[in-house]
C-alpha positions as CSV (number, residue, x, y, z in Angstrom):
1,M,-14.5,26.5,-35.3
2,A,-17.2,24.2,-36.5
3,E,-19.4,27.1,-37.4
4,I,-16.6,28.7,-39.4
5,E,-16.0,25.4,-41.4
6,L,-19.7,24.9,-42.0
7,S,-20.0,28.5,-43.3
8,I,-17.0,28.0,-45.6
9,L,-18.5,24.6,-46.8
10,G,-21.8,26.4,-47.6
11,R,-20.1,29.1,-49.6
12,Q,-17.6,27.0,-51.5
13,C,-19.3,23.7,-52.0
14,M,-23.0,24.0,-51.4
15,A,-23.9,27.1,-53.5
16,R,-26.1,24.9,-55.8
17,R,-28.8,22.3,-55.5
18,I,-27.5,18.7,-55.0
19,D,-30.2,16.2,-55.8
20,N,-29.3,13.2,-53.6
21,M,-27.3,12.1,-50.6
22,E,-24.7,10.2,-52.5
23,D,-23.8,13.2,-54.6
24,L,-23.8,15.4,-51.5
25,R,-21.4,13.0,-49.7
26,R,-19.1,12.8,-52.8
27,E,-19.0,16.6,-53.1
28,V,-18.3,17.1,-49.4
29,R,-15.5,14.5,-49.5
30,A,-13.9,16.2,-52.4
31,W,-14.2,19.6,-50.8
32,E,-12.7,18.1,-47.5
33,R,-9.7,16.7,-49.4
34,V,-8.9,20.0,-51.1
35,R,-9.5,22.0,-47.8
36,D,-7.3,19.6,-45.8
37,A,-4.5,19.7,-48.4
38,A,-4.5,23.5,-48.3
39,A,-4.0,23.4,-44.5
40,T,-5.6,26.8,-44.2
41,K,-5.2,28.5,-40.8
42,A,-7.6,30.9,-39.1
43,D,-6.4,34.5,-39.1
44,W,-7.8,35.7,-35.8
45,Q,-8.3,39.4,-35.7
46,F,-8.0,39.9,-32.0
47,T,-6.7,38.1,-28.9
48,T,-8.6,35.9,-26.6
49,A,-8.5,38.6,-23.9
50,D,-10.0,41.1,-26.4
51,A,-12.7,38.6,-27.4
52,R,-13.7,38.1,-23.7
53,I,-14.2,41.9,-23.5
54,K,-16.0,42.4,-26.8
55,L,-18.1,39.3,-26.7
56,R,-18.9,39.3,-23.0
57,K,-22.6,39.2,-23.5
58,L,-22.4,36.3,-25.9
59,Y,-20.0,34.3,-23.8
60,P,-20.5,35.0,-20.1
61,S,-17.8,34.1,-17.6
62,M,-17.9,30.7,-15.9
63,D,-16.1,32.1,-12.8
64,G,-17.7,32.0,-9.4
């Protein structure tokens, strides 16, 4: 989930140069407020079981 949020932050908020840390913090806080207020949910395209099959090489089983 963190990777998804960081990707969205990069596309929506960081698409331009920000000169200093204070401006960066202010921009990210404003983006967070809007994002939180929207309460956007993830629209997963397949089930966990399907993901375990399709992504087996990326996420190996922890069994046995």
